[in-house]
Biopython code that builds the backbone (N, CA, C, O; Angstrom):
import numpy as np
from Bio.PDB.StructureBuilder import StructureBuilder

atoms = [
    (1, "MET", "N", (39.730, -31.944, -57.050)),
    (1, "MET", "CA", (40.589, -31.444, -56.021)),
    (1, "MET", "C", (39.789, -31.384, -54.684)),
    (1, "MET", "O", (38.651, -30.916, -54.656)),
    (2, "SER", "N", (40.394, -31.852, -53.621)),
    (2, "SER", "CA", (39.709, -31.771, -52.332)),
    (2, "SER", "C", (40.097, -30.581, -51.563)),
    (2, "SER", "O", (41.195, -30.054, -51.746)),
    (3, "ASN", "N", (39.231, -30.127, -50.697)),
    (3, "ASN", "CA", (39.464, -28.994, -49.869)),
    (3, "ASN", "C", (40.370, -29.380, -48.736)),
    (3, "ASN", "O", (40.229, -30.487, -48.217)),
    (4, "PRO", "N", (41.296, -28.538, -48.313)),
    (4, "PRO", "CA", (42.145, -28.872, -47.180)),
    (4, "PRO", "C", (41.309, -28.856, -45.895)),
    (4, "PRO", "O", (40.354, -28.088, -45.779)),
    (5, "SER", "N", (41.665, -29.685, -44.961)),
    (5, "SER", "CA", (40.954, -29.770, -43.675)),
    (5, "SER", "C", (41.196, -28.501, -42.905)),
    (5, "SER", "O", (42.304, -27.966, -42.904)),
    (6, "PRO", "N", (40.131, -28.002, -42.229)),
    (6, "PRO", "CA", (40.326, -26.776, -41.412)),
    (6, "PRO", "C", (41.145, -27.006, -40.158)),
    (6, "PRO", "O", (41.645, -26.060, -39.549)),
    (7, "ILE", "N", (41.289, -28.344, -39.752)),
    (7, "ILE", "CA", (42.104, -28.636, -38.607)),
    (7, "ILE", "C", (43.403, -29.276, -39.071)),
    (7, "ILE", "O", (43.394, -30.267, -39.801)),
    (8, "SER", "N", (44.478, -28.722, -38.654)),
    (8, "SER", "CA", (45.789, -29.270, -39.080)),
    (8, "SER", "C", (46.147, -30.454, -38.209)),
    (8, "SER", "O", (45.749, -30.535, -37.047)),
    (9, "ASN", "N", (46.892, -31.358, -38.778)),
    (9, "ASN", "CA", (47.344, -32.529, -38.008)),
    (9, "ASN", "C", (48.288, -32.183, -36.953)),
    (9, "ASN", "O", (48.475, -32.976, -36.031)),
    (10, "GLU", "N", (48.894, -31.078, -37.008)),
    (10, "GLU", "CA", (49.883, -30.667, -35.991)),
    (10, "GLU", "C", (49.199, -30.392, -34.662)),
    (10, "GLU", "O", (49.846, -30.475, -33.618)),
    (11, "SER", "N", (47.887, -30.061, -34.668)),
    (11, "SER", "CA", (47.194, -29.753, -33.445)),
    (11, "SER", "C", (46.895, -31.018, -32.602)),
    (11, "SER", "O", (46.563, -30.917, -31.421)),
    (12, "ILE", "N", (47.014, -32.165, -33.206)),
    (12, "ILE", "CA", (46.730, -33.420, -32.552)),
    (12, "ILE", "C", (48.044, -33.919, -31.969)),
    (12, "ILE", "O", (48.980, -34.250, -32.697)),
    (13, "ALA", "N", (48.093, -33.967, -30.661)),
    (13, "ALA", "CA", (49.339, -34.398, -29.971)),
    (13, "ALA", "C", (49.522, -35.863, -30.068)),
    (13, "ALA", "O", (48.539, -36.603, -30.037)),
    (14, "PRO", "N", (50.767, -36.340, -30.189)),
    (14, "PRO", "CA", (51.008, -37.811, -30.210)),
    (14, "PRO", "C", (50.753, -38.338, -28.799)),
    (14, "PRO", "O", (50.825, -37.598, -27.818)),
    (15, "SER", "N", (50.459, -39.613, -28.726)),
    (15, "SER", "CA", (50.167, -40.247, -27.423)),
    (15, "SER", "C", (51.422, -40.273, -26.603)),
    (15, "SER", "O", (52.491, -40.654, -27.080)),
    (16, "SER", "N", (51.285, -39.864, -25.363)),
    (16, "SER", "CA", (52.409, -39.921, -24.443)),
    (16, "SER", "C", (52.301, -41.243, -23.739)),
    (16, "SER", "O", (51.262, -41.901, -23.772)),
    (17, "PRO", "N", (53.409, -41.634, -23.087)),
    (17, "PRO", "CA", (53.404, -42.851, -22.304)),
    (17, "PRO", "C", (52.398, -42.860, -21.192)),
    (17, "PRO", "O", (51.860, -43.911, -20.842)),
    (18, "GLU", "N", (52.134, -41.698, -20.627)),
    (18, "GLU", "CA", (51.150, -41.517, -19.529)),
    (18, "GLU", "C", (49.728, -41.785, -20.063)),
    (18, "GLU", "O", (48.922, -42.445, -19.407)),
    (19, "THR", "N", (49.441, -41.261, -21.258)),
    (19, "THR", "CA", (48.136, -41.459, -21.886)),
    (19, "THR", "C", (47.953, -42.920, -22.219)),
    (19, "THR", "O", (46.866, -43.460, -22.017)),
    (20, "GLU", "N", (48.971, -43.572, -22.719)),
    (20, "GLU", "CA", (48.865, -45.006, -23.065)),
    (20, "GLU", "C", (48.619, -45.828, -21.752)),
    (20, "GLU", "O", (47.852, -46.791, -21.766)),
    (21, "ARG", "N", (49.247, -45.454, -20.670)),
    (21, "ARG", "CA", (49.035, -46.145, -19.417)),
    (21, "ARG", "C", (47.604, -45.977, -18.914)),
    (21, "ARG", "O", (47.011, -46.912, -18.376)),
    (22, "GLN", "N", (47.065, -44.789, -19.093)),
    (22, "GLN", "CA", (45.693, -44.542, -18.680)),
    (22, "GLN", "C", (44.671, -45.333, -19.556)),
    (22, "GLN", "O", (43.651, -45.811, -19.061)),
    (23, "HIS", "N", (44.985, -45.450, -20.866)),
    (23, "HIS", "CA", (44.110, -46.273, -21.694)),
    (23, "HIS", "C", (44.173, -47.718, -21.365)),
    (23, "HIS", "O", (43.152, -48.406, -21.389)),
    (24, "ARG", "N", (45.347, -48.206, -21.054)),
    (24, "ARG", "CA", (45.485, -49.626, -20.622)),
    (24, "ARG", "C", (44.743, -49.866, -19.340)),
    (24, "ARG", "O", (44.058, -50.878, -19.196)),
    (25, "LEU", "N", (44.872, -48.923, -18.376)),
    (25, "LEU", "CA", (44.129, -49.075, -17.115)),
    (25, "LEU", "C", (42.632, -49.054, -17.368)),
    (25, "LEU", "O", (41.922, -49.860, -16.766)),
    (26, "LEU", "N", (42.133, -48.226, -18.180)),
    (26, "LEU", "CA", (40.735, -48.140, -18.513)),
    (26, "LEU", "C", (40.245, -49.444, -19.115)),
    (26, "LEU", "O", (39.186, -49.957, -18.754)),
    (27, "ARG", "N", (41.024, -49.959, -20.025)),
    (27, "ARG", "CA", (40.628, -51.229, -20.725)),
    (27, "ARG", "C", (40.652, -52.371, -19.718)),
    (27, "ARG", "O", (39.821, -53.275, -19.807)),
    (28, "SER", "N", (41.588, -52.360, -18.754)),
    (28, "SER", "CA", (41.665, -53.493, -17.791)),
    (28, "SER", "C", (40.525, -53.378, -16.759)),
    (28, "SER", "O", (40.133, -54.401, -16.198)),
    (29, "VAL", "N", (40.014, -52.261, -16.502)),
    (29, "VAL", "CA", (38.922, -52.074, -15.561)),
    (29, "VAL", "C", (37.563, -52.264, -16.201)),
    (29, "VAL", "O", (36.604, -52.627, -15.520)),
    (30, "LYS", "N", (37.464, -52.022, -17.510)),
    (30, "LYS", "CA", (36.138, -52.062, -18.185)),
    (30, "LYS", "C", (35.479, -53.405, -18.063)),
    (30, "LYS", "O", (34.301, -53.461, -17.709)),
    (31, "GLY", "N", (36.169, -54.496, -18.334)),
    (31, "GLY", "CA", (35.559, -55.863, -18.272)),
    (31, "GLY", "C", (35.007, -56.165, -16.933)),
    (31, "GLY", "O", (33.818, -56.467, -16.827)),
    (32, "PRO", "N", (35.816, -56.101, -15.863)),
    (32, "PRO", "CA", (35.273, -56.408, -14.548)),
    (32, "PRO", "C", (34.133, -55.471, -14.129)),
    (32, "PRO", "O", (33.193, -55.911, -13.467)),
    (33, "ALA", "N", (34.201, -54.212, -14.496)),
    (33, "ALA", "CA", (33.134, -53.240, -14.147)),
    (33, "ALA", "C", (31.826, -53.610, -14.855)),
    (33, "ALA", "O", (30.750, -53.526, -14.262)),
    (34, "GLN", "N", (31.924, -54.016, -16.116)),
    (34, "GLN", "CA", (30.740, -54.415, -16.838)),
    (34, "GLN", "C", (30.182, -55.713, -16.241)),
    (34, "GLN", "O", (28.969, -55.842, -16.079)),
    (35, "PHE", "N", (31.039, -56.659, -15.918)),
    (35, "PHE", "CA", (30.635, -57.920, -15.282)),
    (35, "PHE", "C", (29.882, -57.650, -14.009)),
    (35, "PHE", "O", (28.782, -58.172, -13.830)),
    (36, "LEU", "N", (30.442, -56.842, -13.102)),
    (36, "LEU", "CA", (29.799, -56.529, -11.842)),
    (36, "LEU", "C", (28.505, -55.771, -12.020)),
    (36, "LEU", "O", (27.507, -56.060, -11.359)),
    (37, "SER", "N", (28.523, -54.800, -12.914)),
    (37, "SER", "CA", (27.290, -54.021, -13.140)),
    (37, "SER", "C", (26.155, -54.843, -13.706)),
    (37, "SER", "O", (24.993, -54.643, -13.354)),
    (38, "PHE", "N", (26.513, -55.815, -14.628)),
    (38, "PHE", "CA", (25.509, -56.698, -15.192)),
    (38, "PHE", "C", (24.805, -57.527, -14.063)),
    (38, "PHE", "O", (23.577, -57.600, -14.002)),
    (39, "TRP", "N", (25.613, -58.127, -13.200)),
    (39, "TRP", "CA", (25.022, -58.999, -12.176)),
    (39, "TRP", "C", (24.356, -58.184, -11.092)),
    (39, "TRP", "O", (23.405, -58.666, -10.478)),
    (40, "VAL", "N", (24.805, -56.985, -10.830)),
    (40, "VAL", "CA", (24.069, -56.134, -9.842)),
    (40, "VAL", "C", (22.694, -55.775, -10.461)),
    (40, "VAL", "O", (21.680, -55.760, -9.762)),
    (41, "ALA", "N", (22.676, -55.494, -11.751)),
    (41, "ALA", "CA", (21.411, -55.170, -12.397)),
    (41, "ALA", "C", (20.434, -56.370, -12.366)),
    (41, "ALA", "O", (19.219, -56.185, -12.297)),
    (42, "ILE", "N", (20.990, -57.610, -12.419)),
    (42, "ILE", "CA", (20.180, -58.804, -12.334)),
    (42, "ILE", "C", (19.649, -58.996, -10.908)),
    (42, "ILE", "O", (18.495, -59.384, -10.730)),
    (43, "ALA", "N", (20.467, -58.731, -9.906)),
    (43, "ALA", "CA", (20.117, -59.064, -8.515)),
    (43, "ALA", "C", (19.221, -57.998, -7.853)),
    (43, "ALA", "O", (18.394, -58.335, -7.005)),
    (44, "LEU", "N", (19.380, -56.702, -8.236)),
    (44, "LEU", "CA", (18.665, -55.638, -7.529)),
    (44, "LEU", "C", (17.144, -55.791, -7.572)),
    (44, "LEU", "O", (16.512, -55.456, -6.571)),
    (45, "PRO", "N", (16.523, -56.251, -8.607)),
    (45, "PRO", "CA", (15.052, -56.432, -8.565)),
    (45, "PRO", "C", (14.576, -57.337, -7.407)),
    (45, "PRO", "O", (13.469, -57.171, -6.895)),
    (46, "PHE", "N", (15.407, -58.265, -7.019)),
    (46, "PHE", "CA", (15.038, -59.104, -5.889)),
    (46, "PHE", "C", (15.051, -58.383, -4.559)),
    (46, "PHE", "O", (14.416, -58.823, -3.601)),
    (47, "VAL", "N", (15.774, -57.273, -4.496)),
    (47, "VAL", "CA", (15.737, -56.417, -3.330)),
    (47, "VAL", "C", (14.530, -55.538, -3.319)),
    (47, "VAL", "O", (14.030, -55.154, -2.261)),
    (48, "HIS", "N", (14.051, -55.210, -4.528)),
    (48, "HIS", "CA", (12.858, -54.327, -4.662)),
    (48, "HIS", "C", (11.633, -55.048, -4.158)),
    (48, "HIS", "O", (10.757, -54.424, -3.559)),
    (49, "LEU", "N", (11.547, -56.345, -4.385)),
    (49, "LEU", "CA", (10.306, -57.073, -4.036)),
    (49, "LEU", "C", (9.915, -56.960, -2.562)),
    (49, "LEU", "O", (8.752, -56.669, -2.285)),
    (50, "PRO", "N", (10.822, -57.172, -1.595)),
    (50, "PRO", "CA", (10.352, -56.993, -0.212)),
    (50, "PRO", "C", (9.925, -55.558, 0.101)),
    (50, "PRO", "O", (8.991, -55.350, 0.875)),
    (51, "LEU", "N", (10.584, -54.583, -0.478)),
    (51, "LEU", "CA", (10.118, -53.195, -0.293)),
    (51, "LEU", "C", (8.749, -52.957, -0.798)),
    (51, "LEU", "O", (7.936, -52.293, -0.154)),
    (52, "LEU", "N", (8.468, -53.526, -2.016)),
    (52, "LEU", "CA", (7.106, -53.365, -2.566)),
    (52, "LEU", "C", (6.093, -54.112, -1.745)),
    (52, "LEU", "O", (4.969, -53.643, -1.569)),
    (53, "ALA", "N", (6.475, -55.291, -1.227)),
    (53, "ALA", "CA", (5.547, -56.065, -0.440)),
    (53, "ALA", "C", (5.225, -55.349, 0.853)),
    (53, "ALA", "O", (4.096, -55.418, 1.338)),
    (54, "GLN", "N", (6.210, -54.656, 1.421)),
    (54, "GLN", "CA", (5.995, -53.899, 2.656)),
    (54, "GLN", "C", (5.111, -52.700, 2.407)),
    (54, "GLN", "O", (4.370, -52.274, 3.292)),
    (55, "GLY", "N", (5.184, -52.160, 1.223)),
    (55, "GLY", "CA", (4.385, -50.980, 0.900)),
    (55, "GLY", "C", (5.295, -49.752, 0.889)),
    (55, "GLY", "O", (6.290, -49.687, 1.610)),
    (56, "LEU", "N", (4.932, -48.803, 0.067)),
    (56, "LEU", "CA", (5.684, -47.565, -0.016)),
    (56, "LEU", "C", (5.094, -46.400, 0.761)),
    (56, "LEU", "O", (5.309, -45.242, 0.401)),
    (57, "GLY", "N", (4.345, -46.697, 1.835)),
    (57, "GLY", "CA", (3.717, -45.640, 2.591)),
    (57, "GLY", "C", (4.712, -44.872, 3.415)),
    (57, "GLY", "O", (4.520, -43.674, 3.620)),
    (58, "ASP", "N", (5.758, -45.488, 3.898)),
    (58, "ASP", "CA", (6.788, -44.826, 4.699)),
    (58, "ASP", "C", (7.722, -44.087, 3.777)),
    (58, "ASP", "O", (8.221, -44.678, 2.819)),
    (59, "PRO", "N", (7.982, -42.809, 4.026)),
    (59, "PRO", "CA", (8.902, -42.019, 3.158)),
    (59, "PRO", "C", (10.302, -42.588, 3.094)),
    (59, "PRO", "O", (10.981, -42.462, 2.075)),
    (60, "THR", "N", (10.739, -43.214, 4.176)),
    (60, "THR", "CA", (12.115, -43.830, 4.112)),
    (60, "THR", "C", (12.129, -45.008, 3.151)),
    (60, "THR", "O", (13.072, -45.160, 2.374)),
    (61, "VAL", "N", (11.106, -45.836, 3.193)),
    (61, "VAL", "CA", (11.027, -46.985, 2.316)),
    (61, "VAL", "C", (10.925, -46.537, 0.853)),
    (61, "VAL", "O", (11.575, -47.080, -0.041)),
    (62, "THR", "N", (10.059, -45.497, 0.649)),
    (62, "THR", "CA", (9.916, -44.981, -0.711)),
    (62, "THR", "C", (11.204, -44.436, -1.224)),
    (62, "THR", "O", (11.563, -44.724, -2.366)),
    (63, "LEU", "N", (11.949, -43.642, -0.431)),
    (63, "LEU", "CA", (13.194, -43.102, -0.870)),
    (63, "LEU", "C", (14.187, -44.261, -1.185)),
    (63, "LEU", "O", (14.875, -44.243, -2.206)),
    (64, "THR", "N", (14.234, -45.232, -0.304)),
    (64, "THR", "CA", (15.143, -46.389, -0.527)),
    (64, "THR", "C", (14.781, -47.116, -1.820)),
    (64, "THR", "O", (15.660, -47.518, -2.583)),
    (65, "PHE", "N", (13.483, -47.281, -2.058)),
    (65, "PHE", "CA", (13.037, -47.981, -3.313)),
    (65, "PHE", "C", (13.507, -47.205, -4.545)),
    (65, "PHE", "O", (14.039, -47.786, -5.491)),
    (66, "PHE", "N", (13.300, -45.864, -4.521)),
    (66, "PHE", "CA", (13.650, -45.103, -5.708)),
    (66, "PHE", "C", (15.175, -44.950, -5.878)),
    (66, "PHE", "O", (15.667, -44.868, -7.004)),
    (67, "LEU", "N", (15.903, -44.912, -4.784)),
    (67, "LEU", "CA", (17.345, -44.919, -4.909)),
    (67, "LEU", "C", (17.906, -46.226, -5.486)),
    (67, "LEU", "O", (18.825, -46.223, -6.306)),
    (68, "LEU", "N", (17.303, -47.376, -5.014)),
    (68, "LEU", "CA", (17.700, -48.646, -5.599)),
    (68, "LEU", "C", (17.252, -48.776, -7.027)),
    (68, "LEU", "O", (17.940, -49.409, -7.827)),
    (69, "LEU", "N", (16.095, -48.187, -7.384)),
    (69, "LEU", "CA", (15.696, -48.238, -8.794)),
    (69, "LEU", "C", (16.668, -47.421, -9.651)),
    (69, "LEU", "O", (16.999, -47.829, -10.765)),
    (70, "LEU", "N", (17.110, -46.310, -9.160)),
    (70, "LEU", "CA", (18.079, -45.463, -9.888)),
    (70, "LEU", "C", (19.413, -46.199, -10.016)),
    (70, "LEU", "O", (20.047, -46.151, -11.070)),
    (71, "LEU", "N", (19.845, -46.883, -8.947)),
    (71, "LEU", "CA", (21.038, -47.699, -9.009)),
    (71, "LEU", "C", (20.915, -48.840, -10.011)),
    (71, "LEU", "O", (21.885, -49.181, -10.687)),
    (72, "ASN", "N", (19.733, -49.427, -10.106)),
    (72, "ASN", "CA", (19.480, -50.522, -11.032)),
    (72, "ASN", "C", (19.603, -49.991, -12.477)),
    (72, "ASN", "O", (20.224, -50.642, -13.317)),
    (73, "VAL", "N", (19.030, -48.837, -12.765)),
    (73, "VAL", "CA", (19.120, -48.256, -14.112)),
    (73, "VAL", "C", (20.561, -47.953, -14.446)),
    (73, "VAL", "O", (20.993, -48.217, -15.568)),
    (74, "PHE", "N", (21.314, -47.413, -13.523)),
    (74, "PHE", "CA", (22.724, -47.137, -13.727)),
    (74, "PHE", "C", (23.538, -48.423, -13.976)),
    (74, "PHE", "O", (24.418, -48.462, -14.836)),
    (75, "ALA", "N", (23.217, -49.468, -13.199)),
    (75, "ALA", "CA", (23.920, -50.755, -13.415)),
    (75, "ALA", "C", (23.572, -51.345, -14.747)),
    (75, "ALA", "O", (24.430, -51.932, -15.408)),
    (76, "LEU", "N", (22.312, -51.204, -15.168)),
    (76, "LEU", "CA", (21.924, -51.717, -16.492)),
    (76, "LEU", "C", (22.708, -50.986, -17.570)),
    (76, "LEU", "O", (23.187, -51.617, -18.512)),
    (77, "TYR", "N", (22.849, -49.681, -17.453)),
    (77, "TYR", "CA", (23.594, -48.857, -18.433)),
    (77, "TYR", "C", (25.026, -49.300, -18.507)),
    (77, "TYR", "O", (25.571, -49.482, -19.595)),
    (78, "LEU", "N", (25.648, -49.478, -17.348)),
    (78, "LEU", "CA", (27.089, -49.843, -17.317)),
    (78, "LEU", "C", (27.300, -51.244, -17.807)),
    (78, "LEU", "O", (28.279, -51.519, -18.500)),
    (79, "GLY", "N", (26.385, -52.154, -17.456)),
    (79, "GLY", "CA", (26.603, -53.578, -17.708)),
    (79, "GLY", "C", (26.002, -54.112, -19.005)),
    (79, "GLY", "O", (26.105, -55.305, -19.289)),
    (80, "HIS", "N", (25.368, -53.229, -19.804)),
    (80, "HIS", "CA", (24.690, -53.733, -20.966)),
    (80, "HIS", "C", (25.570, -54.347, -22.017)),
    (80, "HIS", "O", (25.079, -55.102, -22.856)),
    (81, "GLY", "N", (26.840, -54.059, -22.009)),
    (81, "GLY", "CA", (27.742, -54.665, -23.034)),
    (81, "GLY", "C", (28.438, -55.929, -22.549)),
    (81, "GLY", "O", (29.263, -56.484, -23.275)),
    (82, "HIS", "N", (28.131, -56.399, -21.344)),
    (82, "HIS", "CA", (28.849, -57.590, -20.817)),
    (82, "HIS", "C", (28.580, -58.810, -21.652)),
    (82, "HIS", "O", (27.444, -59.093, -22.035)),
    (83, "ASN", "N", (29.648, -59.530, -21.927)),
    (83, "ASN", "CA", (29.594, -60.835, -22.644)),
    (83, "ASN", "C", (29.028, -60.769, -24.053)),
    (83, "ASN", "O", (28.419, -61.729, -24.526)),
    (84, "ARG", "N", (29.224, -59.654, -24.717)),
    (84, "ARG", "CA", (28.862, -59.552, -26.112)),
    (84, "ARG", "C", (30.039, -59.842, -26.968)),
    (84, "ARG", "O", (31.155, -59.408, -26.684)),
    (85, "SER", "N", (29.797, -60.590, -28.037)),
    (85, "SER", "CA", (30.907, -60.921, -28.940)),
    (85, "SER", "C", (31.143, -59.875, -29.948)),
    (85, "SER", "O", (32.043, -60.010, -30.778)),
]
sb = StructureBuilder()
sb.init_structure("model")
sb.init_model(0)
sb.init_chain("A")
sb.init_seg("    ")
for serial, (resi, resn, name, xyz) in enumerate(atoms, 1):
    if name == "N":
        sb.init_residue(resn, " ", resi, " ")
    sb.init_atom(name, np.array(xyz, "f"), 0.0, 1.0, " ", f" {name:<3s}", serial, name[0])
structure = sb.get_structure()
C-alpha cells in the first residue's frame, strides 16, 4: 500500500489560456535569445583585447573591462545551450 501524497491534486490549477500564451511567448523568444547570447559571448573577448593592450591603470578602463567581463559571463550562461541537439 502506498502512502497518499501530502499535496492534493486539487491545489494545482489547470493551465489558463493566458498561461499558455506566456509559455508560447517564452519558447518563441528562447531560441533567438540563446543565438544572440552565444555570438555575443564569442565576440566580446575581441573587445577585451584593446582594453588589455591599453592597460588597466585608468579606473574607467578597469571598470569597463570588468563590466564587459561580467557581460561576457552572463552571455555565456544564456547562450550555452545554443545549437544543441
